[in-house]
N, C-alpha and C positions, 0 to 999 in steps of 0.2 A: 437316218434311222426310224421307223416308226413310231407313232406314239400310243401310251395303252388305249387311247380311244380310238384312233383309227384302228387297232387290232382287234381292241371289240366291235368292233363297226363291222369289220370283215368276216369275223368269228360269227357275229349273229346272222350274216347274211347269209352263211352256208346251211348253217342251223337250220336258217327258214328256208333257205331251198331243198334242203331234206327233208323239209317236213311235209313237203308239199309233194315231193318223188311218193314221201311213202304214204301219203294222205289216198291216194290212187287206188293202190290193191284193199286199204283198208276200209274202200267204202263197197268196193265190190264184192269182197267176203259181209258186208254189210245187207248187202242187195240182195243177195243167192238164199243165204239166212233168211230174209225175210219174205220169199219168195215159196220158202216151201210153204209156209204159215197160214192157217186158216185169214190172218190178216195184212195175206202179202200186198194186196189190194189197196190197204193205206201207207204199206210201207211203198207200195210203186207209186201211188198217186206221191205222195211226200219224198218220192229218194230225191228229189231235186233239192228239198229245202234241207232236206236230212244229209246230205253233202253239200253244202253249203253250210249245215249246223256244227259238225263233224271239220270242215276246215277250222273255221272261228275260234271252238277247239284248241286247237294244234295250234295254230298263233298263237293264244290269249296264253300257253304253256309256253314256249315260246319264246316269247316275251318277258314273261315273268324270271325264266330261269336266265337269260341275260344281262337282264340288268339287275340279277344277284350277283352273277357274279361280277359284274362291270363295279356294283358298290364293294366287294370283297375285294376286286384288287385297286380299287381308289385308295380307299384305307388305307391296306397294307402300302402306298408309294406315299403316300402320306406321311404313314406312324413312320417310313424306312428316311422321307426329306426332312421331317422335322430332327429325329435323331442325329442325324447329317447336321442339320444348321444349327444346332442345339448349342449353347456355349458351355452346357454342364455336359455334354457326349467326352467321350473316353478321348485322349489327346497321347499319340504316340511322339516322343521327346525325338525319335531318334531321324522322324522327317523335319526337324528344323535346323536350321539354321546355328550358327556364335549365336550368343546374347551383341544386344547393339543399342549404343547409350547412344539416345536421345537428349542435346543438353534445347530448351523452348523456355524460354523468358527467365535465364537463369535457374530450373530447375532440371533434373536429372531424369529420365524414364530408361529403365532398359527394358527393351522388348527382344522376341528372339521368332523370327519369320519363318516362314514355311518355305525348302528347298525349291519348292516348282515356283516359277514366274508368276510374277499376280496375273491373273487373265484382267485378260480388257475388257475393262464397262463393272468391275468387280472393288468393295472398299475394305478395309483392312478395318476388323473387331477385335477387341481381346474377347479369347475363350479362355483362360484361364491364368491365374495368379500365385505362384509358384516359388517361395524364394526371392523375394524381390523383384522376380521378372515378369511381364506379360506376356502371356503367348497369344500370337495374332493369327486367327483364320482371316480366311478371303468369303467375302458374300456382295452374291449376285442380283441387288436390290431389283435388277430389271424385269429379274423371273419369278417375283416375287408380285404375283400381280391380285392376290386377293388384300381385301384392307387387313381382315384377321391375324393373317400370318403379320403383317406388319406390323401389326397394332400389340400383337405378342412380341415381337423385336424390340418393340419400344418400349413393355412394360420391361423384359428381363434387364434393361441398361437401365433402367431408374427414370426414362424419356417419357415426356409428357406423348399421349396416346392419340389427343385433340388433332382434328383435319382429315382434310380428304388424304388421299397414298399417295398427293404429290407432294401433299407438306408433311404427310411422314417420310418419303427417302431423305427430302431435302435436313428434316431432324437428324435423321439417321446419317448423314453423309459431310452433317459439319460433327456429329458428333465421332466420327471416325478420322477427321481432319484433325481434330484438338488433344493428342493421346493425356495433356494436363487432366481432361475430366473423365479420364479415366481412373483416377484416383477416388472418383465421389464415390465408385463402385466398393471400397475399402469400408466399414463399419467401425466404427469402436471400438473401446474396448469394454464390455460387460459383463456381468454372471462372474464377479469374479473366485468363485469359491468352483468355478467349476473347472480350471484351468486353459488350456489352450484347445479348440476343438480340431481334433483328427479330421487331413485331408488328403486323400489317397486319389492321386491321378484324376484330377479334376472332382471329385465324387468325396463326399462326405462318410466318413466310415459308419457300419453300422455296428448300432448298439447290440449288445447280446444280448439272447433272447429272454432273458430271465431277468433282463435289468427294467426299470420303469418305465424310464422311456417307450420298451414295449409299448402300453396301456394307453398312451395317444393314438395309435394308428386307428385303435375302430372309434375315435373322434372325429376322423378324414371322412369326407363323402367319396363314394365309389368313387368318382372318377378323375381324383386324386390320387387315389391308390390305383387306379388303372396305369394312369401316368406316368406315376415315379416308378412303375413296375416293365414301363415299356421305357424310358429313358433311362432304366439301370440307374435308377435313386433308392435310397431308404424310403420305403414305404411311411415316414412321417415326417417324412420332407412337408411343408406345406408351400402353397402352390406361390409365394411370393418370396422366395428362399432366393434368398445372395448368391451370386454364382462362384463368390470367392472363401476361403476360409476368414470367420472373425478369429481375431488376436483376443485371447480371454488375461485379463490382471493377472497374476499371482505372487505371493510372498514366496521370492525368490531367496531371501536374507536368507547366511547359515547360520547356527547354532552360534559361532563365534561372534557376528554380529550384537543380534537377539544380546547376548550376554553382555557383551559391551555397552551397550544402549542402556540396558540394566543400571549396570557401576559409576557409571556419567548419570544417572537419575540418581541415587544414591547420594554422591559424592555433594548434589546439588544440595539434595534436603540436606546436609550435616553445616554446607557451608551458609546456606539460606534458612535458615529453622524458623518452625513459626512462631510468629510473635504475639499472645495476646492483644484485648485493644486496649486492657486495663492495663499493663506494664507500657503499651506505649504510650498514654496518657501521665500515667508516673516519670515515665524518665523524659518528658515534655515540660512537667511541673518545675523539675528540681533543673532541665538545663533551665528555664527562664530564671526561674533565684536565681543560679549560680551569675548568668547574665547582667541581674539588678544589679549584685553585690560588687560583682567588678565594672564594673559604670562608673567613670568617673565623675560624671557629671550629677549626678547621683550622691556620692559622696564629696565633693563641693557644695552642692546646695545646702546642706544637713550641715556643715562648717559655716557658714555663708549667715545662713540663722542661728546659728548659736552667738556669732562672733558679734551680730550687725543686733543682739539683744542686749551683749554686755557694756558695747558701747552706748547704746539709748542710754544704760542706766549712768553709764563716766560721764556724758552729757548733760546731764539731771544735774546728776552732782556739782560736776562744774561749771554749771549756769548760777545754780543757789550762791556758789561761793566769790563767783564775780558779782553777783549784785549785796553782795552786804561788804566790796569792797568801797566802792562808788556809785551815788546815785543818778549819775550821768553817762554810766560807760552800757555797751548792747553789745554782745554775744549773740553768734549761729546759737540757736537751740538743736536741741538733739531734733529736729523737726529739717533741718538739713542734710543729718544722714538717709542713704536713698534706701526704703525699703528691700527685701528680698528681691536677689536678682534673679530671670528666666535661664534656665536650663540654656536657653541660644546667645545669652551672654555669659554664660560659666563657659562654655565651649570653644568663644570667642574672648578670650578674656585679653585681650589687648584694645578689643572696642568699647566704645563708652557711648553714655547717651550725647544725644545732640544739642541740649540747653538743660540745664536743671534751674529752676526757679525756688530761692528760697523767700526765708522770710527773717522780716529782724524785730528781734522780740529786746525791747524794753524795761528798765528795772520798774521804775513807779507804773506799772500796767497798760500805760497806753496800749493803743491798738498798735501793733508792729506793721511798718511802714516794709511793701513790697522791694527789692534790688534786686537786679541782675548784672552782674560783672562778668565781662569781653576783654580778652589782649587787648583788643583796640582802643575799648577804655580807658580813662584814667583806673589805676591800682588801689583798691582797695588795703590799705594796711591795717593789716591783721596782724593778732600776737598768738606766740606760740602754744599754747590754750587754742586758740579758734584753729593753728595749723594742727594739733592733733587732732581735733575733731574731723576734720579737711583728712585729713589722711587715714583714719582707721573709716572714715565713710568706703573713699578707695578704697582700701584691702577689703570691704566685704563685696566691694564686687569683681574684687580677686587682681584690682590693675597692681601696674607697679606702682612701685614708690616714688617713681617721677614727673608720673604722669598726676599724681595730687599735690605736687607744689605748681600750682596753677598762678596762686598771688605770692609774693613776696612778703616776708613777715618782718614786722617790725624790731628793730634787734636792741629796743632801750626798757619798754614796759612787757607787762604780761598780758594787760588787756586792753582794748583800742579803747583813746582816749578822742572823744570825741568833745567838740562845743555847739551851739547852738548853729554856728555860722557851717560847720565840717556836716552836721544833723542836716541842712537844709541844701547844701551842696550834695547829698547824698540822695535825700528823696525826691531831687529834682533830676536824676538820671535815670531815665525809662529809656526802656528798649534793649541796657548791656545784659545781658546773658553769661552765665557761667562758664569757665571758659574747659573745653574737654577736648582731648588730641585724637587723634584717629591714628591708629598704630602705622606706618606704610609697612612693614615688617610682619604681619600674621603668625598668632601660633599655630597650627595643626594638629591633630590630634586622633591618629591611629589604630584600630583594635588587629594586629596577628595573630597566629597563632596561638592555641595554649591561653591567651588571653594575655601575652602580651601587650603593652602599650604603647605604643611610641610616636613621643612629640615631637616635630620639627617646624622649623618654619622657614616662610616663601622661596627665602633668598638659600636652600639647603636642598632644596628639591634641584637634581641634576637631570638635565636633557634627558630624553632616552634614546634608546640605542635601535633607530625606524630601520638599519640595515640585520635584522634579527630571523632568519630564516632555521626550520627544524625541518625541511624536506627532506635531508641527509640523515639524519637521525633524531627519529620519533621517541624516542627514549629519555632524548635530552629533555625534552618539552614536559614529559610525565615527572624528573628532577629539579626543576625550577620552577612550576607549577605552584605545588602546596606544600609549605612548610610543614603539617601536619601528619604528612603522607611516610612516616619515617620507622611504621610499627612491624611488625613479624608478619602480618598476612598483606605484606605490601612487596611486590617484586622487588629482587638483588636489581635491576635495571631500572626501576621507577620510583626509588627511596629516595627521598628530601639529598639534596646537596647542597648547601649554604654557602662551599665556596664557587662553586658554578653559577649559585645563582649572584651573588655580590661582583662578579662581573660584569653582570647587566642592570644593576640597580642596589646601590647600596645610600644609607643617608643616614649619617653619623653613626659610621660601621654596621648600621646592623643591613645584611640584608634583607631585601625585601622581594617575596616571590612576588610572581608573573600576576596572580590572582588577587592580590593588590592595588593593582595598578593604578586598578580607575578610582579606587579612593585618593590615591597621592595625585594625580594629573587630574581629575575630573572637575569642575568649577574653579578653575581657575581663572578661565578668562585670559588664557595667554595662547588657545590657539591650538597648543601642544596634546591638548588630548584628541581635538579635530580630526589632527592628522595619525592617532596611533587605534584611533576606535574601532576601525575597518578590521585592522592584523587582529586587535585584539580579543575581538567579535571572533574571529575565524578559531582563533587558541581557543576558548573557552568552549564550543562548537565542539571541536575537535573533540578534547577532553572530555565530554561530559557524555560521547555520543561513543566513539571511541568503547567494545570494554576492557579492554588491557588498560587503561585509566581509571578504572572504576576501585574505589576502593573493596579492597575484598575478591578482588575478582583475579 
């Protein structure tokens, strides 16, 4: 089949021959007309030149007509070719096969190919995207000899347009062989207030004539408007429009869904009302004051100060009475009574000071001699009065009475009867210390829920159950974790269960919640807390993170 260029060439040659044949009679007519006039000599003289001039004019006219017709035909052919190869052209779905699923690298791509087999030397390119399906068209890249056509094809598929024709063909071939890249042509959601853009048969639906979008047509260039007319697109379609429809986000919630959300917000505001900052500070101050009043260390400290003052007065009176009875006796004065203990000493009632140095006061006013007594050295015989002072000092510390009987008392006299030899012997005993024993079974105190105080000794702490698991019953963790979770605002399955908690840990008949296990086992230096710490921390995180375990939820 002849191409349009060959047809135009043959047609132009025929017109040129016809013009030459018609030029002969025309020139004869001109010469006849010229021979009848006065200037016939001039025309006859220039007859040859006139004939050549007429032929030249005829040739120019014929060539101009041929060039004009050829340009018109070429423009029509280019428009037809671009309309047939454009991805935005109208697609007849009946000319396509059924949907075919392609699984590439774990991603599924659905395509529909044309019914006719793929011609040799062509590539597959997406023409339209409708209903999650890519419609494929065949493109012969070898027939696209102009670089401008290849550049426009690359721009239509959002590919780079740099390089020569071979590079552009390779780029388009790589795009056609990888359908995963076809998804890059789909734009994300934009302009949420507009809803979904209407796409019909691969074309964007035209807006109404009286809409605001029609005003945008005047802003486009005339060449763009003519292009849209030739390609069958809306007049306001920009040059770089996507070939596929763009999904627009839209609020698709029903009225019932919106009302449920509002109802949920109202319930949250009721259960979590706003509390002013001043009210929070007032509640914090009241809570701190209540903790101070309920703290046993503070109460014991105040009681110890009062008792120590009374015992000091009693010791002074006893010293004066003993001085009147005998000039050679000596007693432990009020200075032997230990000052007010520290709170740490009150917390651990069984612990005592490592050593205590006291002074001996003589009745005659001489300088007292410093002595110290220890169980390893020979005991000093003390009177019952001195025993009273020693016992009072121990009570001021909060020690048991048994620890006060450090030195055996004499059974016959009320005071220490010491002669000169005894005084010398006592003064020579340097390095002896007052004996204090450390209890092997210390007493501990912890605070449970609602201010309840629990005291226990080390020997009364049972071994923890290391095989506890709440994976099958998470609600049980809520029932045994907090002993204060028994109010009306707590879910029935999460309320405190003392019977179940007693099965896990009970001290002196008192069930201990899981949240206090850290206070019970930590710091005992027996490695029980080391084995239990990881599991207990997971329980704590689970209770504090999961909303159903939070109070009030």
